[in-house]
Backbone bond lengths (Angstrom), bond angles and torsions (degrees), N, CA, C in turn:
res aa  C-N    CA-C-N  psi(-1)  N-CA   C-N-CA  omega(-1)  CA-C   N-CA-C  phi
1 X - - - 1.399 - - 1.498 109.23 -
2 X 1.201 118.23 126.96 1.510 123.84 -179.96 1.531 113.94 -91.25
3 X 1.276 120.54 174.46 1.374 125.44 178.83 1.613 112.54 -53.49
4 X 1.183 120.76 147.43 1.462 125.30 -178.52 1.602 108.33 -125.21
5 X 1.339 116.72 126.01 1.421 118.90 -179.74 1.413 112.46 -113.40
6 X 1.388 123.83 137.43 1.384 128.97 175.61 1.460 114.03 -150.21
7 X 1.313 120.33 -152.26 1.443 119.22 173.54 1.524 109.80 -160.90
8 X 1.410 115.35 147.43 1.474 118.74 175.69 1.476 103.66 -118.03
9 X 1.316 114.77 105.94 1.493 114.49 178.28 1.516 105.46 67.59
10 X 1.362 117.41 -132.26 1.436 126.23 179.71 1.529 110.26 -95.82
11 X 1.324 117.07 12.75 1.480 116.49 -179.76 1.548 106.84 -114.65
12 X 1.309 116.09 100.15 1.454 122.53 177.84 1.537 110.25 -60.63
13 X 1.253 114.39 149.67 1.506 118.13 -178.89 1.558 108.37 -129.64
14 X 1.236 114.80 143.61 1.456 126.37 166.71 1.456 114.65 -118.69
15 X 1.326 120.18 127.99 1.462 119.15 -170.37 1.576 108.38 -136.58
16 X 1.349 113.27 143.41 1.399 117.59 176.83 1.524 109.25 -160.94
17 X 1.299 119.73 147.43 1.440 121.01 179.05 1.522 108.14 -71.58
18 X 1.387 109.53 147.74 1.589 115.85 174.92 1.510 109.49 -66.83
19 X 1.185 116.13 124.00 1.511 121.69 177.55 1.604 113.05 -84.49
20 X 1.284 118.48 150.92 1.421 125.11 -176.96 1.568 108.01 -50.79
21 X 1.310 115.05 -45.13 1.554 119.66 -169.75 1.556 106.63 -70.63
22 X 1.417 121.26 -17.62 1.463 118.93 178.02 1.450 117.66 -87.26
23 X 1.461 114.23 2.39 1.471 114.43 -178.39 1.574 112.97 -122.79
24 X 1.299 112.61 162.80 1.529 112.62 -178.31 1.539 107.23 -88.94
25 X 1.394 115.75 -162.40 1.459 117.20 -176.38 1.469 116.64 -70.62
26 X 1.338 111.18 -21.13 1.572 117.40 172.53 1.490 113.62 -83.54
27 X 1.395 117.55 3.57 1.443 117.01 -175.44 1.464 121.85 80.29
28 X 1.369 115.80 3.68 1.418 123.41 -173.35 1.623 103.70 -95.49
29 X 1.404 113.70 141.35 1.389 125.58 -174.89 1.587 107.70 -69.48
30 X 1.314 116.56 125.51 1.557 119.12 173.54 1.471 105.50 -60.68
31 X 1.408 112.20 142.89 1.571 118.39 -174.67 1.477 111.55 -56.00
32 X 1.377 119.61 -44.37 1.449 120.92 -174.41 1.525 114.65 -57.21
33 X 1.309 115.04 -20.76 1.534 118.14 -178.49 1.540 108.70 -72.05
34 X 1.335 117.51 -32.14 1.489 116.04 175.32 1.514 110.51 -52.07
35 X 1.360 117.32 -44.09 1.397 115.74 -178.15 1.518 113.05 -61.95
36 X 1.353 116.51 -37.74 1.448 124.55 174.52 1.446 108.11 -55.24
37 X 1.351 119.97 -56.63 1.466 121.78 -179.11 1.541 109.67 -53.94
38 X 1.294 119.47 -35.46 1.548 120.26 -175.54 1.507 106.72 -75.88
39 X 1.374 119.35 -31.85 1.468 123.72 -178.63 1.584 105.89 -69.06
40 X 1.296 118.22 -39.40 1.436 122.86 178.36 1.592 108.43 -62.82
41 X 1.380 113.51 -51.09 1.455 120.15 178.51 1.572 114.76 -56.72
42 X 1.353 110.95 -37.88 1.541 116.38 -178.20 1.572 104.11 -66.75
43 X 1.324 117.65 -48.83 1.531 121.96 -176.12 1.555 105.83 -59.19
44 X 1.363 116.68 -41.23 1.470 114.60 -179.29 1.485 113.62 -72.80
45 X 1.311 118.07 -33.94 1.518 121.47 174.18 1.528 108.77 -59.29
46 X 1.318 118.87 -42.33 1.548 121.66 180.00 1.488 113.15 -73.18
47 X 1.403 115.57 -38.55 1.447 117.85 177.80 1.572 109.55 -64.99
48 X 1.319 120.09 -44.29 1.474 121.48 -177.72 1.490 109.65 -62.28
49 X 1.285 118.80 -23.69 1.494 120.37 -177.87 1.474 113.20 -99.75
50 X 1.262 116.90 1.64 1.468 119.06 -178.23 1.524 118.97 80.38
51 X 1.290 114.91 4.49 1.513 122.00 -169.14 1.579 105.08 -70.12
52 X 1.352 119.23 -29.86 1.409 118.61 -179.20 1.602 110.05 -72.02
53 X 1.226 118.74 -21.43 1.463 127.40 174.55 1.508 113.61 -59.85
54 X 1.469 111.30 -33.41 1.404 118.86 179.03 1.492 115.43 -68.54
55 X 1.384 113.13 -18.76 1.470 112.67 -175.34 1.535 114.19 78.23
56 X 1.357 112.16 25.55 1.535 115.29 -173.48 1.636 105.66 -78.19
57 X 1.334 110.50 142.30 1.545 121.61 170.83 1.438 108.94 -94.04
58 X 1.236 122.13 117.17 1.476 131.86 179.54 1.459 107.53 -114.47
59 X 1.362 119.17 128.78 1.439 124.16 178.10 1.531 106.84 -126.32
60 X 1.333 113.82 133.73 1.493 121.06 171.48 1.453 111.73 -65.09
61 X 1.345 116.72 124.77 1.430 122.57 174.08 1.512 109.50 -97.39
62 X 1.293 116.20 -43.22 1.496 117.00 -175.99 1.615 109.01 -157.00
63 X 1.266 116.64 140.86 1.564 119.15 173.78 1.476 102.46 -128.80
64 X 1.289 116.73 136.16 1.448 126.52 168.76 1.473 110.38 -120.83
65 X 1.335 118.29 126.12 1.460 125.40 178.77 1.495 113.81 -114.99
66 X 1.307 116.87 128.18 1.531 118.25 177.58 1.574 103.12 -118.43
67 X 1.326 111.62 117.32 1.455 116.83 -171.64 1.533 106.51 -93.21
68 X 1.392 118.21 139.75 1.405 125.69 176.63 1.451 118.85 -115.64
69 X 1.331 119.08 -48.72 1.342 125.57 174.44 1.503 113.86 -151.55
70 X 1.365 118.97 162.02 1.442 114.74 -173.39 1.520 114.33 -85.99
71 X 1.323 114.02 157.87 1.465 123.76 167.53 1.543 97.03 -105.44
72 X 1.431 108.68 149.23 1.450 118.39 -174.40 1.565 112.24 -126.12
73 X 1.189 114.68 155.06 1.645 121.46 179.46 1.490 103.17 -50.82
74 X 1.340 111.12 131.09 1.400 122.05 173.70 1.493 118.46 91.96
75 X 1.381 115.41 -9.80 1.442 122.54 173.03 1.509 109.32 -87.76
76 X 1.372 112.24 158.52 1.488 117.36 -173.13 1.607 101.74 -102.43
77 X 1.214 113.49 122.55 1.537 120.62 175.79 1.567 111.31 -92.62
78 X 1.257 112.50 129.89 1.496 120.32 179.49 1.529 105.57 -114.96
79 X 1.456 113.92 136.05 1.482 120.10 178.60 1.459 106.60 -120.89
80 X 1.364 121.56 124.77 1.262 134.35 173.24 1.499 117.29 -101.80
81 X 1.293 115.98 125.58 1.483 119.48 -171.18 1.504 117.17 -115.42
82 X 1.243 119.00 138.30 1.498 127.15 171.94 1.452 107.44 -133.74
83 X 1.395 116.13 158.62 1.313 128.60 178.94 1.521 109.41 -126.42
84 X 1.368 121.80 82.71 1.438 121.32 -167.13 1.515 112.84 -87.48
85 X 1.448 116.45 -10.39 1.420 114.19 -177.28 1.478 108.88 -145.75
86 X 1.384 117.20 135.47 1.404 125.36 177.30 1.536 105.72 -130.34
87 X 1.262 119.45 118.54 1.442 122.42 -179.45 1.562 104.97 -110.54
88 X 1.340 116.34 -168.46 1.406 124.79 179.46 1.436 116.92 -57.92
89 X 1.345 116.10 -55.59 1.503 120.24 175.36 1.392 118.20 -115.46
90 X 1.321 119.61 -1.48 1.438 124.72 176.68 1.572 118.87 -137.68
91 X 1.236 114.04 171.83 1.441 114.69 -178.01 1.558 106.07 -156.83
92 X 1.400 114.01 153.74 1.498 116.86 -175.05 1.544 108.07 -117.54
93 X 1.266 113.90 131.04 1.515 124.40 169.38 1.432 114.96 -102.95
94 X 1.340 119.25 136.36 1.477 119.58 176.90 1.475 106.92 -117.42
95 X 1.383 116.44 139.78 1.320 121.03 -171.08 1.677 105.83 -127.32
96 X 1.323 112.89 131.51 1.414 119.92 168.62 1.380 112.85 -103.60
97 X 1.342 121.60 113.31 1.499 122.24 -175.22 1.659 103.17 -103.49
98 X 1.334 111.38 125.32 1.400 119.02 -172.07 1.603 108.71 -136.32
99 X 1.371 113.60 157.12 1.430 122.23 166.50 1.638 103.86 -120.58
100 X 1.297 117.49 112.81 1.424 117.28 -173.44 1.586 106.98 59.25
101 X 1.324 112.21 -131.96 1.577 121.34 174.32 1.532 113.20 -79.78
102 X 1.301 119.31 -12.70 1.509 121.71 -170.33 1.534 109.90 -83.51
103 X 1.369 114.73 116.04 1.493 117.11 179.75 1.577 105.23 -73.69
104 X 1.305 120.74 133.87 1.431 126.74 -176.51 1.555 103.90 -101.91
105 X 1.329 116.77 -52.96 1.456 120.86 176.92 1.553 109.45 -161.56
106 X 1.375 110.56 165.74 1.394 121.02 173.57 1.588 109.48 -120.78
107 X 1.303 118.61 141.58 1.394 120.37 -178.30 1.505 106.09 -135.49
108 X 1.391 111.15 136.33 1.510 117.37 170.42 1.529 106.44 -121.48
109 X 1.351 108.16 127.18 1.421 120.38 179.62 1.561 114.51 -123.81
110 X 1.292 113.18 130.55 1.468 119.06 -178.00 1.614 104.70 -106.42
111 X 1.358 109.29 124.56 1.460 120.07 176.92 1.548 113.80 -103.50
112 X 1.267 115.01 142.38 1.419 114.25 173.54 1.544 107.86 -113.20
113 X 1.329 113.92 140.14 1.470 120.12 178.45 1.536 102.99 -86.98
114 X 1.386 115.63 124.76 1.497 121.18 -176.82 1.479 114.96 -125.79
115 X 1.304 120.78 158.06 1.442 122.63 166.28 1.589 112.23 -82.17
116 X 1.279 114.68 -175.84 1.432 111.20 -177.99 1.503 121.42 -65.04
117 X 1.382 114.11 -19.52 1.480 117.81 173.49 1.525 113.41 -83.00
118 X 1.294 116.81 -6.08 1.490 119.89 -178.77 1.513 112.45 98.09
119 X 1.287 119.73 -4.46 1.429 122.36 178.48 1.502 113.34 -68.52
120 X 1.305 122.65 138.62 1.434 125.29 -179.33 1.509 107.21 -60.97
121 X 1.384 117.64 140.42 1.486 125.32 174.89 1.537 109.27 -129.35
122 X 1.256 111.81 149.36 1.594 112.61 170.96 1.448 114.23 -56.68
123 X 1.370 118.55 134.99 1.477 122.61 -179.50 1.611 101.31 -75.29
124 X 1.453 115.95 127.34 1.378 119.25 174.03 1.494 115.12 -51.60
125 X 1.329 117.93 147.46 1.493 121.12 -177.10 1.511 110.63 -58.84
126 X 1.406 117.14 -41.72 1.440 118.74 -175.49 1.521 111.73 -68.85
127 X 1.314 114.06 -29.36 1.593 117.93 179.48 1.550 105.20 -75.18
128 X 1.422 120.14 -43.81 1.418 121.20 175.18 1.548 115.66 -52.98
129 X 1.366 112.00 -47.86 1.435 119.65 174.97 1.495 111.70 -55.29
130 X 1.307 122.02 -47.09 1.402 125.82 -176.25 1.536 110.42 -64.20
131 X 1.386 115.37 -43.48 1.463 119.74 179.91 1.519 112.14 -59.39
132 X 1.313 118.86 -44.01 1.373 126.57 -173.57 1.645 111.00 -82.83
133 X 1.287 118.36 -18.74 1.365 118.07 -176.77 1.543 116.48 -70.01
134 X 1.346 117.10 -30.88 1.362 124.02 -171.98 1.525 124.00 71.19
135 X 1.389 112.88 -2.06 1.417 121.64 -177.93 1.543 112.21 -103.15
136 X 1.322 117.15 136.25 1.528 119.53 174.35 1.501 105.04 -67.54
137 X 1.493 102.51 153.57 1.484 110.39 178.94 1.586 110.16 -97.45
138 X 1.279 115.58 145.85 1.497 120.38 175.51 1.419 114.28 89.89
């Protein structure tokens, strides 16, 4: 079974089962994989809204993970995404990583909009509008 993508109101979700390789001998997900789940959810958030069609270059500036409870091998992880802040050259995405109703962790990631050399660039107005609207495009 591959990843499943859907939405709950204005909170897009990315879901996938925890794979054997993502867990330790006790079946608990390694902490670094939560960031991978959020990266997948971020890409899907942008894909659903057509942001990837703009050819935008987004770089991670900072991620902060607050762990609450484990996800374990065989469970399905759901990631809910919001974009509460859009600045001139950066924006923040917040991720709630859950298994059913159990919160596993929250992640806050700051992305910088950059040019091909990696230098910060102003976020285009249409992209900023899409990020804050919460609604899929099309």
